[in-house]
C-alpha positions as CSV (number, residue, x, y, z in Angstrom):
1,X,40.0,70.4,127.6
2,X,43.4,72.2,127.0
3,X,45.3,71.6,123.7
4,X,49.2,71.8,123.9
5,X,50.9,72.7,121.0
6,X,53.7,70.3,119.9
7,X,57.1,71.9,121.1
8,X,59.1,70.4,118.1
9,X,56.7,71.8,115.5
10,X,56.6,75.2,117.2
11,X,60.5,75.2,117.3
12,X,60.7,74.0,113.5
13,X,58.2,76.8,112.5
14,X,60.2,79.5,114.4
15,X,63.4,78.3,113.0
16,X,61.9,78.3,109.4
17,X,60.6,81.8,110.0
18,X,64.1,83.2,111.2
19,X,66.3,81.2,108.9
20,X,65.7,83.2,105.7
21,X,66.6,86.6,107.4
22,X,69.8,84.9,108.9
23,X,70.8,83.6,105.5
24,X,70.2,87.0,104.0
25,X,72.4,88.6,106.6
26,X,75.2,86.0,106.0
27,X,74.8,86.7,102.2
28,X,75.4,90.5,102.7
29,X,78.2,90.0,105.2
30,X,79.7,87.5,102.9
31,X,79.5,89.9,99.9
32,X,80.8,92.8,102.0
33,X,83.8,90.4,102.9
34,X,84.6,89.5,99.6
35,X,84.6,93.0,98.3
36,X,86.8,94.1,101.0
37,X,89.2,91.2,100.4
38,X,89.3,92.2,96.8
39,X,89.9,95.8,97.5
40,X,92.8,95.1,100.0
41,X,96.3,95.1,98.5
42,X,98.1,91.7,98.4
43,X,101.5,92.9,99.2
44,X,103.0,92.9,102.8
45,X,104.3,96.4,102.4
46,X,101.0,97.8,101.2
47,X,99.0,96.2,104.0
48,X,101.6,97.5,106.6
49,X,101.2,100.9,105.3
50,X,97.5,100.6,105.8
51,X,97.9,99.2,109.2
52,X,100.0,102.5,110.0
53,X,98.1,105.1,108.0
54,X,94.6,104.2,108.7
55,X,94.7,104.7,112.5
56,X,96.6,108.0,112.0
57,X,94.1,109.1,109.6
58,X,91.1,108.1,111.7
59,X,92.7,109.8,114.7
60,X,93.4,113.0,112.9
61,X,89.7,113.0,111.6
62,X,88.4,112.6,115.0
63,X,90.7,115.3,116.6
64,X,89.9,117.8,113.7
65,X,86.1,117.0,114.1
66,X,86.0,117.6,117.8
67,X,88.4,120.6,117.5
68,X,86.3,122.1,114.8
69,X,82.9,121.2,116.1
70,X,83.6,121.8,119.8
71,X,86.6,124.0,120.7
72,X,86.6,126.1,117.5
73,X,82.8,126.7,117.6
74,X,82.9,127.6,121.3
75,X,85.8,130.1,120.7
76,X,83.9,131.6,117.9
77,X,80.7,132.1,119.7
78,X,82.7,133.9,122.7
79,X,84.5,136.3,120.3
80,X,81.2,137.0,118.2
81,X,79.4,137.7,121.5
82,X,82.1,140.0,122.7
83,X,81.8,142.1,119.3
84,X,78.1,142.0,119.3
85,X,78.1,143.3,122.9
86,X,80.4,146.2,121.8
87,X,78.0,146.9,118.9
88,X,75.1,146.9,121.3
89,X,76.6,149.3,123.4
90,X,77.2,151.6,120.6
91,X,73.7,151.3,119.5
92,X,72.4,152.2,123.0
93,X,74.9,155.3,123.0
94,X,73.6,156.6,119.6
95,X,69.9,156.0,120.4
96,X,70.3,157.8,123.9
97,X,72.2,160.7,122.5
98,X,70.1,164.0,122.1
99,X,69.4,165.3,118.7
100,X,72.2,167.2,117.2
101,X,74.9,165.3,119.0
102,X,78.4,165.2,117.5
103,X,79.4,161.5,117.1
104,X,83.0,162.2,116.3
105,X,84.3,161.5,119.9
106,X,82.2,158.3,119.9
107,X,83.7,157.1,116.6
108,X,87.1,158.0,117.9
109,X,86.7,156.1,121.0
110,X,85.4,153.1,119.1
111,X,88.5,153.2,116.8
112,X,91.1,153.5,119.4
113,X,89.6,151.4,122.2
114,X,87.5,148.9,120.5
115,X,89.3,148.7,117.1
116,X,85.9,149.3,115.5
117,X,85.4,151.6,112.5
118,X,81.8,153.2,113.2
119,X,79.8,155.5,110.8
120,X,76.2,156.6,110.7
121,X,74.4,156.2,107.4
122,X,70.9,157.3,106.1
123,X,68.1,154.7,106.3
124,X,68.2,153.9,102.6
125,X,71.8,152.5,103.0
126,X,70.2,149.2,104.6
127,X,70.7,146.6,101.9
128,X,68.0,144.1,101.3
129,X,68.5,140.7,103.1
130,X,70.3,138.2,101.0
131,X,70.9,134.4,101.2
132,X,73.0,133.2,104.0
133,X,76.5,131.9,103.0
134,X,76.4,128.1,103.5
135,X,79.7,127.4,104.6
136,X,80.3,130.4,106.8
137,X,80.3,129.6,110.5
138,X,81.1,133.2,111.4
139,X,77.8,134.4,109.5
140,X,75.7,132.0,111.4
141,X,77.2,132.9,114.8
142,X,77.0,136.6,114.4
143,X,73.4,136.6,113.2
144,X,72.5,134.4,116.2
145,X,74.2,136.8,118.5
146,X,72.7,139.9,117.1
147,X,69.3,138.5,117.2
148,X,69.7,137.5,120.9
149,X,71.7,140.7,122.1
150,X,70.3,143.7,119.9
151,X,67.1,142.4,118.4
152,X,67.0,145.1,115.6
153,X,67.0,144.7,111.9
154,X,70.5,144.0,110.6
155,X,72.6,143.2,107.7
156,X,76.0,141.2,108.1
157,X,78.6,140.7,105.5
158,X,81.3,138.2,106.4
159,X,82.6,137.5,102.8
160,X,83.1,140.8,101.1
161,X,86.5,141.7,102.9
162,X,88.7,138.9,104.1
163,X,90.1,141.1,106.9
164,X,87.0,142.8,108.0
165,X,83.4,141.9,109.0
166,X,80.6,144.5,108.1
167,X,77.6,144.8,110.6
168,X,74.8,147.3,109.8
169,X,72.1,147.9,112.3
170,X,69.0,149.9,111.5
171,X,67.9,152.4,114.2
172,X,65.0,154.9,114.2
173,X,66.3,157.4,111.7
174,X,69.6,156.1,110.5
175,X,71.8,153.0,110.0
176,X,74.8,152.2,112.2
177,X,77.6,150.6,110.3
178,X,80.4,148.9,112.1
179,X,83.5,147.3,110.6
180,X,85.1,144.9,112.8
181,X,88.3,142.8,112.5
182,X,87.6,139.3,111.4
183,X,90.1,138.1,114.0
184,X,88.2,139.7,116.6
185,X,84.9,137.7,115.9
186,X,86.3,134.4,114.5
187,X,88.7,131.8,115.8
188,X,91.3,132.0,112.9
189,X,93.8,129.7,114.6
190,X,91.8,126.5,113.5
191,X,93.4,126.6,110.2
192,X,96.8,126.8,111.7
193,X,95.8,123.9,114.0
194,X,94.9,121.9,111.2
195,X,97.9,122.8,109.1
196,X,100.3,121.9,111.8
197,X,98.4,118.8,112.6
198,X,98.4,117.3,109.0
199,X,102.1,118.5,108.4
200,X,103.5,116.8,111.4
201,X,101.4,113.8,110.3
202,X,103.0,113.7,107.0
203,X,106.5,114.0,108.4
204,X,105.9,111.1,110.9
205,X,104.4,109.1,107.9
206,X,107.3,109.6,106.0
207,X,109.6,108.4,108.7
208,X,107.3,105.5,109.4
209,X,107.5,104.5,105.6
210,X,111.4,104.7,105.6
211,X,111.5,102.5,108.8
212,X,109.0,100.1,107.3
213,X,110.6,99.8,104.2
214,X,113.8,98.8,106.0
215,X,111.9,96.2,108.0
216,X,110.2,94.7,104.9
217,X,113.4,94.6,102.8
218,X,114.8,91.6,104.7
219,X,111.5,89.5,104.0
220,X,111.7,90.5,100.3
221,X,115.3,89.3,100.3
222,X,114.4,86.1,102.0
223,X,111.8,85.5,99.5
224,X,114.2,86.2,96.7
225,X,116.7,83.8,98.1
226,X,114.3,81.1,98.6
227,X,113.1,81.6,94.8
228,X,116.6,81.5,93.7
229,X,117.5,78.5,95.6
230,X,114.5,76.7,94.2
231,X,115.7,77.6,90.7
232,X,119.2,76.4,91.5
233,X,120.8,79.8,91.4
234,X,123.7,80.7,93.9
235,X,122.8,83.1,96.8
236,X,126.2,84.1,98.1
237,X,125.1,87.6,99.2
238,X,122.3,86.4,101.5
239,X,122.8,87.3,105.2
240,X,120.8,87.5,108.1
241,X,119.1,90.8,108.7
242,X,116.0,92.5,109.9
243,X,113.9,92.1,113.2
244,X,114.3,89.1,115.4
245,X,111.6,87.0,113.9
246,X,112.7,87.9,110.3
247,X,116.3,86.7,111.2
248,X,114.7,83.5,112.8
249,X,113.0,82.6,109.4
250,X,116.2,83.5,107.6
251,X,118.2,81.2,109.8
252,X,115.7,78.4,109.4
253,X,116.0,78.9,105.6
254,X,119.6,78.6,105.6
255,X,119.7,75.6,107.6
256,X,117.1,74.0,105.5
257,X,119.3,74.9,102.3
258,X,122.2,73.3,104.0
259,X,120.5,70.2,104.7
260,X,119.1,69.9,101.3
261,X,122.4,70.5,99.9
262,X,124.0,67.8,102.0
263,X,121.2,65.3,101.0
264,X,121.8,66.1,97.4
265,X,125.6,65.7,97.7
266,X,125.3,62.5,99.8
267,X,122.8,61.2,97.2
268,X,125.0,62.0,94.2
269,X,128.0,60.4,96.0
270,X,125.9,57.3,96.7
271,X,124.7,57.2,93.2
272,X,128.3,57.7,91.9
273,X,129.4,54.7,93.7
274,X,126.6,52.5,92.7
275,X,127.1,53.5,89.2
276,X,130.8,52.7,89.5
277,X,130.1,49.3,90.8
278,X,127.5,48.5,88.3
279,X,129.7,49.7,85.4
280,X,132.4,47.5,86.7
281,X,130.0,44.5,86.5
282,X,128.8,45.5,83.0
283,X,132.5,45.8,81.9
284,X,133.2,42.1,83.2
285,X,130.1,41.0,81.1
286,X,131.6,42.6,78.0
287,X,134.9,40.9,78.5
288,X,133.2,37.5,79.1
289,X,131.0,38.1,75.7
290,X,134.2,38.7,73.8
291,X,135.3,35.2,74.8
292,X,132.1,33.6,73.7
293,X,132.2,31.5,70.4
294,X,128.6,32.0,69.4
295,X,128.4,35.3,67.6
296,X,124.6,35.5,67.6
297,X,124.5,34.7,71.4
298,X,127.1,37.1,72.0
299,X,125.5,39.9,70.1
300,X,122.1,39.6,71.7
301,X,123.8,39.8,75.2
302,X,125.8,42.9,74.0
303,X,122.5,44.6,73.1
304,X,121.1,43.9,76.5
305,X,124.2,45.3,78.2
306,X,124.0,48.2,76.1
307,X,120.4,48.8,77.0
308,X,121.3,48.2,80.7
309,X,124.0,50.8,80.2
310,X,121.5,53.4,78.8
311,X,118.9,52.5,81.7
312,X,121.5,53.2,84.3
313,X,122.5,56.5,82.8
314,X,118.8,57.5,82.7
315,X,118.2,56.5,86.4
316,X,121.2,58.2,87.4
317,X,120.4,61.5,85.5
318,X,116.9,61.4,86.8
319,X,118.1,61.0,90.5
320,X,120.9,63.6,89.9
321,X,118.5,66.2,88.4
322,X,121.6,68.1,87.0
323,X,121.7,70.1,90.1
324,X,125.4,71.0,89.4
325,X,124.8,73.2,86.4
326,X,124.8,76.9,86.7
327,X,122.4,79.3,84.8
328,X,123.8,81.3,81.9
329,X,122.7,83.7,79.6
330,X,122.0,82.0,76.1
331,X,120.3,82.2,72.8
332,X,117.3,80.1,72.8
333,X,117.1,79.9,69.1
334,X,120.8,78.3,68.8
335,X,119.6,75.8,71.4
336,X,116.5,74.8,69.7
337,X,118.6,74.5,66.5
338,X,121.0,72.2,68.0
339,X,118.0,69.9,69.2
340,X,116.5,70.1,65.8
341,X,119.8,68.9,64.2
342,X,120.3,66.2,66.7
343,X,116.8,65.0,66.1
344,X,117.4,65.1,62.2
345,X,120.5,62.9,62.8
346,X,118.2,60.4,64.7
347,X,115.8,60.3,61.9
348,X,113.1,62.8,63.3
349,X,111.8,65.3,60.7
350,X,111.2,68.6,63.0
351,X,110.9,72.1,62.1
352,X,111.4,75.1,64.5
353,X,110.3,78.9,64.7
354,X,110.8,81.6,67.4
355,X,109.5,85.1,67.9
356,X,110.4,87.6,70.5
357,X,113.8,88.2,72.2
358,X,115.8,85.0,72.3
359,X,118.4,85.9,75.0
360,X,117.2,84.1,78.2
361,X,119.1,83.1,81.3
362,X,118.7,79.2,81.7
363,X,120.8,76.2,82.6
364,X,121.8,75.2,79.0
365,X,122.5,71.7,79.2
366,X,119.5,70.7,81.4
367,X,117.1,72.9,79.3
368,X,118.4,71.3,76.0
369,X,117.8,67.7,77.6
370,X,114.4,68.7,78.6
371,X,113.7,70.0,75.0
372,X,115.3,67.1,73.6
373,X,113.3,64.6,75.6
374,X,109.9,66.2,74.3
375,X,111.2,66.1,70.7
376,X,112.3,62.6,70.7
377,X,109.2,61.6,72.4
378,X,107.0,63.5,69.7
379,X,109.0,61.9,66.9
380,X,108.7,58.4,68.2
381,X,104.8,58.7,67.8
382,X,104.4,61.1,64.8
383,X,105.9,61.7,61.5
384,X,105.8,65.5,61.7
385,X,107.1,67.7,64.7
386,X,107.0,71.4,65.1
387,X,108.9,73.3,67.8
388,X,107.5,76.8,68.1
389,X,109.2,79.3,70.6
390,X,107.9,82.7,71.9
391,X,109.0,85.2,74.4
392,X,106.3,87.7,75.8
393,X,105.0,89.1,79.1
394,X,108.1,87.8,81.0
395,X,107.7,84.2,80.0
396,X,109.5,81.9,77.6
397,X,107.2,79.3,76.0
398,X,108.1,76.5,73.6
399,X,105.5,74.2,72.2
400,X,106.4,70.9,70.7
401,X,103.6,69.4,68.4
402,X,103.3,66.2,66.7
403,X,100.7,64.6,64.3
404,X,100.7,61.3,66.1
405,X,97.8,59.5,67.9
406,X,97.9,61.5,70.9
407,X,96.9,60.5,74.5
408,X,93.6,60.9,76.4
409,X,93.2,64.1,78.3
410,X,92.8,62.0,81.6
411,X,96.3,60.7,81.2
412,X,97.8,64.0,80.9
413,X,99.2,64.2,84.5
414,X,99.6,60.4,84.7
415,X,102.5,60.3,82.0
416,X,104.7,62.7,84.1
417,X,104.9,60.0,86.8
418,X,108.4,58.1,87.0
419,X,108.3,54.8,85.2
420,X,104.6,55.3,84.1
421,X,103.9,53.9,80.7
422,X,100.7,53.9,78.4
423,X,99.9,50.9,76.5
424,X,101.7,52.5,73.5
425,X,104.7,53.7,75.6
426,X,103.8,57.3,75.1
427,X,106.4,58.7,77.5
428,X,109.3,56.4,77.0
429,X,112.6,58.3,76.1
430,X,115.3,56.9,74.1
431,X,116.6,54.9,77.0
432,X,113.2,53.1,77.3
433,X,113.1,53.8,81.1
434,X,109.8,55.8,81.2
435,X,111.5,58.9,82.6
436,X,111.5,61.1,79.7
437,X,108.6,63.4,80.5
438,X,109.3,63.1,84.4
439,X,112.9,64.3,83.7
440,X,111.7,67.2,81.4
441,X,109.1,68.4,83.9
442,X,111.7,68.4,86.7
443,X,113.9,70.5,84.7
444,X,111.2,72.9,83.9
445,X,110.2,73.3,87.6
446,X,113.8,73.7,88.6
447,X,113.8,76.8,86.3
448,X,110.6,77.9,88.1
449,X,108.2,77.0,85.0
450,X,106.0,74.0,84.2
451,X,105.2,71.7,81.2
452,X,101.7,71.2,80.3
453,X,100.1,68.8,77.7
454,X,97.1,69.7,75.3
455,X,95.7,68.6,71.9
456,X,97.9,69.5,69.1
457,X,96.7,71.5,65.9
458,X,98.5,68.9,64.1
459,X,96.1,66.1,65.5
460,X,98.7,64.7,68.1
461,X,100.0,65.9,71.2
462,X,101.2,69.4,72.3
463,X,103.8,69.7,75.1
464,X,104.3,73.4,76.0
465,X,107.4,74.5,78.3
466,X,106.7,77.6,80.0
467,X,109.5,79.1,82.3
468,X,109.9,82.8,83.6
469,X,112.4,84.9,81.4
């Protein structure tokens, strides 16, 4: 009887055995990927430089390695072999000469024809063998050629004199010493090649960096123009520049800016017309109320009309967004002082403080309204209000604290929605429209900042305005 294994069980066991190694490989590759991601620069200019520099450096390294390891080594082998053959010929001539031979002619021929300085020394002039230089290719090459061609005891000095190479060969009764030019045994042009290679590379890199900077500059200007437009700052000097793709992006930005400006103008014109019509109706109501005989009824209706007028102004201000105001350099401490004085006139007891440089470029009226909404909102729900400003690390931060009941943390974002009200009416501004915090946050965002809520040290709510400065 044959027992067959269940293929599902076999596949599951095989998958279970192979799954842990795969997960380990994924974890390692993921860690390497995160490390490289954190190591890489975040700017486009730096990344473009890496894209240009990395291939050049890799190419230069490969070329230098091939040249030094192949071409230079081959040339050095041939030159060293030629010098060793000349020394071997001198050894043969010295050993073949009869006793008493004058070697002056041999030394003269070697100096004139072979550029070798030859001398004969006693046997005790043979130095002891020392350690081989680790980084000298010439020493290793000469030693290998002498072993192969001459086969006698020898001593080589390739580091004592930078221009000469000393070779000593031990003969039967004497030592043959030969001084040869280093250039005759070693390929010295490799350093010149490397110098020219890296020198030209640096020149080309400098040219590439200049061209790259000119290509990156229009992108940076486009980003700056978009940021200025988002903050309501004028950008009159922005023009189409750079490559075709950058010009296309800049053209799209300019068209988008024009469409947004047209929409804002149309919305403002429409709201102005609506406000004119509504104000006309409210004016007729007031005239009719003046003709009413019942003073109590007329007074109640007048209060309703005043509330309607305030609501209308609040809606128009929220929809308009104070887009027409230009940024100015102001003293924030003076602006905070004005808000504190107006709050005091409205019956709100508020104190203020500021640290750092108070000179900041802002839209004064809109920023004042933003701060006023926060102070009024705090004064409505607390008896004590503190306004503390600080400028540090390129940011202007102003905190408004109160000692009121506060709001739950889960409602921190909800209260910024237009017309949103908590049960206590926490985010009502003085018009009662439920737009106070919405208008304040919009103004902060127009300045490139934000408003965040938190628990106040006074026990109530803390609203912090943070804008770049």
